Structures are given as C-alpha cells and as structure tokens.
C-alpha positions as CSV (number, residue, x, y, z in Angstrom):
1,M,122.6,113.6,83.4
2,K,125.0,111.5,85.5
3,V,123.8,111.1,89.1
4,T,125.8,110.0,92.1
5,L,124.1,108.1,94.9
6,S,126.0,108.3,98.2
7,V,125.2,106.2,101.2
8,I,127.2,107.2,104.2
9,K,126.8,105.8,107.7
10,A,128.2,106.0,111.2
11,D,127.6,104.8,114.7
12,I,127.6,108.1,116.7
13,G,125.7,107.0,119.8
14,G,123.2,104.2,120.7
15,F,119.8,104.5,122.3
16,V,119.5,102.4,124.6
17,G,123.0,100.9,124.7
18,H,123.7,99.6,121.2
19,S,120.1,98.9,120.3
20,G,118.7,101.8,118.4
21,M,118.9,105.5,117.4
22,H,117.7,108.5,119.5
23,P,115.2,110.6,117.5
24,A,117.2,113.8,118.3
25,L,120.1,112.6,116.2
26,M,117.8,111.8,113.3
27,D,116.4,115.4,113.6
28,I,119.8,116.9,113.5
29,A,120.7,115.0,110.3
30,K,117.5,116.1,108.6
31,E,117.9,119.7,109.7
32,I,121.4,119.9,108.3
33,L,120.5,118.2,105.0
34,E,117.6,120.5,104.6
35,K,119.9,123.5,105.0
36,E,122.4,122.0,102.5
37,K,119.8,120.8,100.0
38,D,121.0,123.3,97.4
39,G,124.2,121.2,97.0
40,L,122.1,118.0,96.6
41,I,119.4,116.7,94.4
42,D,117.6,114.8,97.2
43,Y,118.3,113.0,100.5
44,Y,116.8,110.5,103.0
45,V,117.7,109.8,106.6
46,T,117.1,106.5,108.4
47,H,118.9,104.2,110.8
48,C,119.6,100.5,111.2
49,G,120.1,99.6,114.9
50,D,122.4,102.3,116.3
51,D,123.8,103.4,112.9
52,L,122.8,106.7,111.4
53,E,122.3,106.2,107.6
54,L,122.5,109.2,105.2
55,I,121.3,108.6,101.6
56,M,122.1,111.5,99.2
57,T,121.9,112.1,95.5
58,H,123.9,114.8,93.7
59,T,125.9,115.5,90.5
60,K,129.3,116.0,92.2
61,G,130.7,112.5,91.8
62,I,132.3,110.0,94.2
63,D,134.4,111.1,97.1
64,N,133.3,114.7,96.7
65,Q,134.6,117.1,99.4
66,E,131.4,119.0,99.7
67,V,129.1,116.0,100.0
68,H,131.5,114.2,102.5
69,G,131.8,117.5,104.3
70,I,128.0,117.6,104.8
71,A,128.1,114.1,106.3
72,W,131.0,114.9,108.5
73,K,129.2,118.0,109.8
74,I,126.2,115.8,110.6
75,F,128.3,113.2,112.4
76,E,130.1,115.9,114.5
77,K,126.9,117.6,115.6
78,C,125.2,114.3,116.3
79,T,128.2,113.2,118.3
80,A,128.0,116.4,120.4
81,K,124.3,115.8,121.0
82,A,124.9,112.1,121.8
83,K,127.4,113.2,124.5
84,E,125.0,115.7,125.9
85,L,122.3,112.9,126.1
86,K,124.9,110.5,127.5
87,L,124.2,108.0,124.8
88,Y,126.3,104.9,124.7
89,G,129.3,104.9,122.4
90,A,129.0,108.6,121.5
91,G,131.2,109.2,118.4
92,Q,132.2,105.6,118.2
93,D,132.9,105.6,114.5
94,I,134.6,109.0,114.4
95,L,138.3,108.0,114.5
96,K,139.7,111.4,113.6
97,T,138.9,115.0,114.7
98,A,139.7,117.0,111.6
99,F,138.0,116.6,108.2
100,S,140.6,116.1,105.4
101,G,138.6,116.4,102.2
102,N,136.7,113.1,102.2
103,L,135.8,110.4,104.7
104,K,138.4,107.7,103.7
105,G,140.1,106.3,106.8
106,M,138.0,108.5,109.1
107,G,135.6,105.8,110.4
108,P,132.3,106.3,108.7
109,G,131.3,103.7,106.1
110,T,130.6,104.8,102.5
111,A,129.1,103.2,99.4
112,E,128.8,105.5,96.3
113,I,127.9,104.9,92.7
114,T,127.7,107.3,89.7
115,I,125.3,106.3,87.0
116,E,123.5,107.5,83.9
117,E,119.9,106.9,84.8
118,R,118.0,104.4,82.7
119,P,114.4,105.0,81.6
120,S,113.5,103.2,84.9
121,E,116.1,103.0,87.7
122,P,115.1,100.8,90.6
123,I,117.7,100.7,93.4
124,I,117.7,98.8,96.7
125,I,119.9,100.1,99.5
126,F,120.8,97.4,102.1
127,M,121.9,98.6,105.6
128,A,123.1,96.2,108.3
129,D,123.9,96.4,112.0
130,K,126.0,94.1,114.3
131,T,128.0,92.6,111.5
132,E,131.0,93.1,109.1
133,P,131.3,94.0,105.3
134,G,131.8,90.3,104.4
135,A,128.2,89.8,105.3
136,W,127.3,90.8,101.7
137,N,129.5,88.1,100.1
138,L,126.9,85.4,100.1
139,P,123.9,87.4,98.8
140,L,126.1,89.2,96.2
141,Y,127.3,85.8,94.9
142,K,123.7,84.5,94.8
143,I,122.3,87.6,93.1
144,F,124.9,87.9,90.4
145,A,126.1,84.3,89.9
146,D,123.6,81.7,91.1
147,P,120.8,80.8,88.7
148,F,119.0,79.0,91.5
149,S,118.5,82.4,93.0
150,T,118.5,84.7,90.0
151,A,116.4,83.1,87.2
152,G,117.4,85.8,84.8
153,L,120.9,84.3,84.5
154,I,119.1,81.6,82.5
155,F,116.1,83.4,81.0
156,D,117.5,86.9,80.2
157,P,120.0,87.1,77.3
158,K,121.3,90.4,78.7
159,L,122.5,88.5,81.9
160,H,124.1,85.6,80.0
161,P,127.5,87.4,79.7
162,G,127.7,87.4,83.5
163,F,129.3,89.8,85.9
164,T,132.8,90.7,87.2
165,F,133.4,90.8,90.9
166,E,136.0,93.1,92.5
167,V,137.2,91.5,95.7
168,H,139.2,93.3,98.4
169,D,141.7,91.7,100.8
170,V,140.9,94.0,103.8
171,V,144.0,92.6,105.7
172,E,146.7,93.2,103.1
173,H,144.8,96.1,101.3
174,K,144.8,94.8,97.8
175,R,142.2,93.7,95.2
176,V,141.5,91.1,92.6
177,F,138.9,90.8,89.8
178,F,137.0,87.6,88.9
179,K,135.0,87.4,85.6
180,L,132.1,85.0,86.0
181,P,131.0,82.4,85.2
182,E,134.5,81.2,84.2
183,D,136.2,82.4,87.4
184,M,133.5,81.1,89.7
185,Y,135.5,78.6,91.6
186,N,138.4,81.0,92.2
187,L,135.9,83.6,93.5
188,L,134.3,81.1,95.9
189,A,137.7,80.1,97.1
190,L,138.2,83.6,98.6
191,I,134.8,85.0,99.5
192,G,133.9,82.0,101.6
193,Q,136.3,83.7,104.1
194,P,134.3,86.9,104.6
195,G,136.4,88.2,107.5
196,R,139.2,88.9,105.0
197,F,138.0,88.8,101.4
198,V,135.1,91.2,100.7
199,I,133.2,91.9,97.5
200,K,133.5,95.6,96.9
201,R,132.0,96.1,93.4
202,V,130.1,94.1,90.8
203,K,130.1,95.1,87.1
204,R,128.1,93.8,84.2
205,N,130.3,92.1,81.6
206,L,127.9,93.2,78.8
207,D,129.0,96.9,79.1
208,N,131.2,97.2,82.2
209,E,128.3,99.0,83.9
210,T,128.5,99.0,87.8
211,V,125.5,97.2,89.2
212,S,126.5,97.0,92.9
213,I,128.8,98.7,95.4
214,S,129.3,98.1,99.1
215,S,131.2,99.6,102.0
216,T,134.4,97.7,102.9
217,Q,135.7,99.8,105.8
218,R,137.1,97.7,108.7
219,L,137.0,100.0,111.8
220,S,139.2,97.9,114.0
221,M,142.0,97.9,111.4
222,M,141.8,101.6,110.9
223,A,141.7,102.3,114.7
224,G,144.3,99.7,115.7
225,K,141.8,98.3,118.2
226,Y,138.3,97.0,118.5
227,V,135.8,99.9,118.3
228,G,132.7,98.1,117.2
229,K,131.6,96.2,114.1
230,D,131.5,97.9,110.8
231,D,127.8,97.6,110.1
232,P,128.1,97.8,106.3
233,V,125.8,99.3,103.6
234,M,125.3,98.1,100.0
235,I,123.7,99.5,96.8
236,V,122.2,97.2,94.2
237,R,120.6,98.3,90.9
238,C,117.7,96.2,89.6
239,Q,115.8,95.3,86.4
240,S,116.4,95.9,82.7
241,G,119.4,93.7,82.1
242,M,120.1,93.4,85.8
243,P,118.6,91.1,88.4
244,A,115.0,91.8,89.2
245,V,114.0,93.3,92.5
246,G,112.6,89.9,93.7
247,E,115.9,88.2,92.6
248,V,117.9,90.7,94.6
249,L,115.9,90.1,97.7
250,E,115.7,86.3,97.4
251,P,119.1,85.4,99.0
252,F,118.0,87.1,102.2
253,A,115.1,84.6,102.6
254,F,117.8,82.3,104.1
255,P,119.1,83.7,107.5
256,Y,122.7,82.7,106.9
257,M,125.3,83.1,109.6
258,V,127.4,86.2,109.8
259,A,130.1,87.4,112.2
260,G,129.4,90.1,114.8
261,W,126.5,90.1,117.2
262,M,127.4,90.7,120.9
263,R,130.7,92.5,121.3
264,G,131.6,91.6,117.7
265,C,132.7,88.2,119.0
266,H,130.0,85.8,117.8
267,H,128.4,84.2,114.8
268,G,124.6,84.7,114.4
269,P,121.8,84.5,111.9
270,F,121.3,87.6,109.6
271,M,117.7,88.6,110.1
272,P,115.9,90.7,107.5
273,V,113.5,93.1,109.2
274,A,111.2,96.0,108.6
275,F,112.4,99.5,109.3
276,E,110.4,99.6,112.5
277,D,112.1,96.4,113.7
278,A,115.7,97.5,113.1
279,Q,116.4,97.6,116.9
280,C,119.0,95.1,118.1
281,T,117.8,93.6,121.3
282,R,118.4,90.0,122.2
283,F,122.2,89.6,123.0
284,D,122.5,92.9,121.1
285,G,121.0,91.3,118.0
286,P,120.6,89.1,116.2
287,P,122.4,90.9,113.4
288,R,119.9,92.9,111.4
289,V,119.5,94.0,107.7
290,I,116.9,96.4,106.3
291,A,116.3,97.1,102.6
292,A,115.1,100.5,101.3
293,G,113.7,100.4,97.7
294,F,113.8,103.6,95.6
295,Q,113.0,104.6,92.1
296,L,115.5,107.2,90.9
297,N,113.8,110.0,89.0
298,N,116.3,112.5,87.7
299,G,118.1,112.0,91.0
300,K,115.0,112.3,93.1
301,L,114.5,109.5,95.6
302,E,111.0,108.2,95.0
303,G,110.4,106.1,98.1
304,P,111.5,104.3,100.1
305,V,109.6,101.1,100.0
306,D,110.3,98.9,103.0
307,M,111.3,95.8,101.1
308,F,111.5,93.3,104.0
309,K,108.2,94.4,105.6
310,G,105.3,91.9,105.4
311,P,104.6,88.2,105.5
312,A,107.1,87.1,102.7
313,F,110.0,87.2,105.2
314,D,108.1,86.0,108.3
315,W,109.4,82.4,107.9
316,T,112.9,83.8,107.6
317,R,112.6,85.8,110.8
318,N,111.1,82.8,112.6
319,K,114.0,80.6,111.4
320,A,116.5,83.2,112.4
321,N,115.1,83.1,116.0
322,E,115.3,79.3,116.0
323,M,118.9,79.5,114.8
324,A,119.7,82.1,117.4
325,D,118.3,79.7,120.1
326,Y,120.5,76.9,118.8
327,I,123.8,78.9,118.4
328,R,123.3,80.8,121.7
329,R,123.4,77.5,123.6
330,H,127.1,77.2,122.7
331,G,127.8,80.2,124.9
332,P,131.5,81.2,124.7
333,F,132.4,78.1,122.6
334,E,133.0,77.9,118.8
335,P,131.2,78.0,116.4
336,H,129.1,80.7,118.2
337,R,132.3,82.4,119.3
338,L,134.4,83.6,116.4
339,S,137.5,81.7,115.3
340,E,141.0,82.6,116.7
341,S,141.9,84.7,113.6
342,E,138.7,86.7,113.7
343,M,139.0,87.3,117.5
344,E,142.2,89.3,116.9
345,Y,139.9,92.2,115.9
346,T,137.8,92.1,119.1
347,T,138.7,92.9,122.8
348,L,140.1,89.5,123.3
349,P,143.7,90.6,122.8
350,G,143.3,92.7,125.9
351,V,142.5,89.6,127.9
352,M,145.4,87.7,126.4
353,K,147.8,90.5,127.4
354,K,146.7,90.2,131.0
355,L,147.6,86.5,130.9
356,E,150.9,86.8,129.1
357,N,153.0,86.5,132.3
358,K,151.0,83.6,133.7
359,W,152.0,81.1,131.0
360,L,154.5,78.4,132.0
361,P,156.5,76.0,129.7
362,V,155.1,72.5,129.4
363,T,157.5,70.1,130.9
364,Q,157.5,66.3,130.7
365,E,155.6,64.8,133.6
C-alpha cells in the first residue's frame, strides 16, 4: 500500500504576539481532523512558535484536493477564531480567500511524500519558526553528503551510490538537479546562498527513492510584500539504506546562522528545542526548530518522539544563546541585519520609498 504523508502549516495568529499558539486554535484543528478522519489514515496536530502544524497520512496522493481542502477549512476556521480572540497576525499566511483545489500559491507551506512503506519506516518531521526555507540547506547537505556527519556514507554500501539533490531557484522559479558525490562542488556553489537557492527534494541514487522533501514557499514573493517569514517544514526518512536517525539529527548539534528572527530582518542561531520550548521569545526568537519522530505503521503515526528533548542538545542550546548575545550586539548593522538583497523581502522597501524624494546628487566639493 502506498501511503502519502502530508505536512501542512500556516501562521494564522500568534499568542502572545508572534511567540506561540493559542490552545483554542489547536483544539479547532483537532476537532475538524477528527470529523474528517474517514478520509485520512491518521493525523497529528502541533505547533512551532506561532505556526499551526498539520501532519496527515492518507492514500490520496500529493496535492490532493480533499486533503488540502481539510487543511484550508482548518486554517479558515482558525483564522476566524484568531480574529475573535484578537490574536496578532490573524490569517497572516492566508493570501487568498477562495480555495482552488490545492494550496499552491495560497500561502500555507506544504511538504508531501508518497512512499511504499518499508518493513520499518522511521520518519522525522522538522518544523521551524522565524526563518526561511533555505534554513534546511546546511543540514540536508550534511545528512546526505557529508561523511563527517553521516558515517553511513562510508560504512553502509547502500549509501555509497550517493544522493541526487533537487534545488529550486525561488527567485526565477526554476530547478536544477545535482547527483552527488560528483556534483558536490556545483551544489555547494548554489546552496550556500539559501535566500535564493533551496533544496526541495533528495532522492537516493540506488533506486531513485525520495528520502527527503521540504517546503519551499516564499510568502513575500507570493504576496508581493513582506507578510512574515516562511517558517518551513521538512520530512526526512531514516534507516535501512538511508541515514540513521542519529545521523539525521547530528547537523542540528551546531546552531548555525539562519535568516529571519525579528521582523524577518536578522541573522540568528538556529536553536533545536523540545516541543514545550517552541515559543519564540527573545527578540522574537532565536529561530527555533523542533523534530517529531514517528514510526509509520500502515500509515498510522506511531509517536511522536520529541527528538530534541533532553541533555544531548543542551550544549547546542547554550551555544545558541551565546551566539545570540554576540550577534545581537551588532544591532541594526550587518552581519546581524540581513544583506541588501535579502532586505528586499522585508519591510525596508517601505522605508526607502519614504526617502526617495530626499536624495540629492553628489556634487564635487
């Protein structure tokens, strides 16, 4: 039996400010999914920061109108409740008012994968807040291409053929494929610029099996203005000819810098946290990531296990706070503030428009 795993998210109102999720919105999502469960195999509802995360399994395939329609109904009703509760940014990710068959171009982020379940199918779903889709570039590279992170690239013959990365140019809306290890340098030439080039999908060269999928929606480009960061999600399959669970988690032990944080205008350390700590606080951050581990069992979601909970990532969180102290001291200066090209997708263009009539030509003194 082929099973589709759909992870669909949206920011439909923060509590308080942009920090977290009001329990009433979570309850609405659970109530609707329970009523619609005949069209699904299983579901799970959670949040990361102020983003509502819907995890669903079914047999209807990717971009299915019924499944996306369920998510849209949830987001609409949650938006109405958010407005009633006067939550901040109510309906922020809902860019259109009429559902048109699927969620493409409508604001919510989606990552979906259809698989034939293996005898054991461990999956980790990563969910982020206060950052952009390119935040997954570094860990995806390390998971599927770096033997210093994934020992199986050396010790597991099934991993030796490597992986193919599908990279999207989110500015010019085109894609390119890199077969690793031979295309490693070409891949790195692009994905080191995560504001533009984003890893969408990773496939195993051994059999062309999809092993990872991520959301690549850029809200500001769809809306034509800044409406918040994209807060991406990512699915990674583990074990049995794919990187082990521990190898998939290993890149997050380093709190690397990502774009986003306060007002989407700043770089900050990516902090892996437990579910209960997925509340963005200091300077609306730092950017957070949670990891929900599941075993798929004929489409049933056995879990989740909170993969970042516990002492193994305590050092990472402490280091992230130390890095946050350092980078915050820069205030509105780069490298804390984003570069000029990235600031195009924030509210800065509004400030520049106010100044456009104040500029004078430079004359020789």
